[in-house]
C-alpha positions as CSV (number, residue, x, y, z in Angstrom):
1,X,-70.8,-7.3,130.1
2,X,-72.2,-10.1,132.2
3,X,-71.6,-8.2,135.5
4,X,-73.4,-5.2,134.1
5,X,-76.5,-7.3,133.2
6,X,-76.5,-8.9,136.7
7,X,-76.4,-5.4,138.3
8,X,-79.2,-4.2,136.1
9,X,-81.4,-7.3,137.0
10,X,-80.6,-6.9,140.7
11,X,-81.5,-3.2,140.5
12,X,-84.8,-4.0,138.7
13,X,-85.7,-6.6,141.4
14,X,-85.0,-4.1,144.1
15,X,-87.1,-1.4,142.5
16,X,-90.0,-3.9,142.0
17,X,-89.9,-5.1,145.6
18,X,-89.6,-1.5,146.8
19,X,-92.7,-0.5,144.8
20,X,-94.7,-3.4,146.2
21,X,-93.6,-3.0,149.9
22,X,-95.8,-0.8,152.1
23,X,-95.2,0.0,155.8
24,X,-98.8,0.9,156.5
25,X,-101.1,-2.1,156.6
26,X,-104.2,0.0,156.0
27,X,-102.8,1.6,152.8
28,X,-101.3,-1.7,151.7
29,X,-104.8,-3.2,151.4
30,X,-105.9,-0.3,149.1
31,X,-102.9,-0.5,146.7
32,X,-104.6,-2.4,143.9
33,X,-103.9,0.0,141.0
34,X,-101.2,-0.4,138.4
35,X,-97.7,0.5,139.5
36,X,-95.5,1.7,136.6
37,X,-91.7,1.8,136.8
38,X,-89.6,3.5,134.1
39,X,-92.7,5.0,132.5
40,X,-90.6,7.3,130.4
41,X,-88.5,4.5,128.9
42,X,-90.8,2.2,126.8
43,X,-88.1,-0.5,126.3
44,X,-87.5,-0.7,130.1
45,X,-91.0,-0.1,131.3
46,X,-92.2,-2.4,134.1
47,X,-95.9,-2.6,134.9
48,X,-96.9,-4.2,138.2
49,X,-100.6,-5.2,138.7
50,X,-101.2,-6.2,142.3
51,X,-103.9,-8.8,142.7
52,X,-106.0,-8.3,145.8
53,X,-106.9,-12.0,145.8
54,X,-103.4,-13.3,145.9
55,X,-101.7,-10.4,147.7
């Protein structure tokens, strides 16, 4: 059970970092809206709110 939880946490971190990373510097500055991962699963929903002040 412990290894499954570690895998889930690692997968979640990779998805969050993938949602935040942008190759295009011009588009990266304009990505200030909410990013929702797992929108269809309320118990696993992750909402990312980029802050333009802190990057």
